[in-house]
C-alpha positions, 0 to 999 in steps of 0.5 A: 466509472469502471475499475482499472485492470492490472493490465491497464495500470501496467500498460500506462507506462508509469515507470516511477510508480507502483500499485500496492494495496489500493493506491499508486505509490512513488518515492522521489529522491530530492536530497534536501528539504529545499529541493523537496519543497520546490518539487512539491510546489510544482506538484501542488500547481499541477494537482490544483489544475487537475482538481485532484490531489495526492497524499504527500510525505516530505522528509529531508532526503525524499518525497513520498506520494500516494494517489487514489481517487478518494471519492470512489475509493479506488484508482481511476484515470485521474490518478494515472494522468496525475502520476504521469504529470508528476513524473514529468515534473520530476524529470524537469527538475532532475529528481530521481524516482526510486520505485522499488523501495515503496511498501505498505503494511496491513494487519490481518486478524482472524475472527469469528465475531466481527461485530464484537471484535471490530468496535474494540480494535477500532476504538483502540487504534483510532479512538472511535468505535465507529471506524469500522468500514465493512471488514476493515478498521480504517483510520481517516488520519492515516496514523496506523495501518489498515486492520482487516478481519479475515472470517474464520470459524470459532475455535478453542485451540490456540493459534496465530490470529494476527498476520501481516500483509506486506504489499510490495511492487510486483517486480520486487516480490520474488527477490524479496521472498528469496531474501527472506527464505535465505534469511531462515524463512520458508514458503508455506503456500505459493498457490496464489502467486503472484497475488500473494505468497505465504511465508513463515519465519523460523518460529512459524509466524506467518506473513503474506507478501502481496502484489496487485497482480491477478486480483 
């Protein structure tokens, strides 16, 4: 099953959805719990028919949905098809999507010794030292953000080892970066835009603003 390209995802016409780090994300403004439950009941029926199921967060004013093919760990045509069907259900019920607000945080840690650092952070964050998958600490229950390890040479000079990766919709990245700069930040490195742009706050703490484009 071949990976979907950025162009295939963009050309799918999924206006209600945005790809972030790994998955498709959507927020539907249901307004109240009863409407949200009715919407999710219809989504559940569609998911059962497709034998493919989204991750769901239901709150009073909105429903957040996340789609990824868990069996292969990436997006597939199944996700695009179910996303399209969920959007149809939303339109049928008069439920509005708010794609520009979705976001996802990942933590990045420089390390010269993944074998030593990985189990420590896995045990601390998830309760199990075995929650290391490649370069990542993954919480199967989704309680904490993904932590990934960025390999670096050993060094003694103190420096920032942690940084945040903020995943935003591709069409939100530029205005979000502009807002952060207007609020006192600065662009440190934009050579990899639109894949990611490195920003710093007034004290030099860094964050990568990431999109799925050109990856």
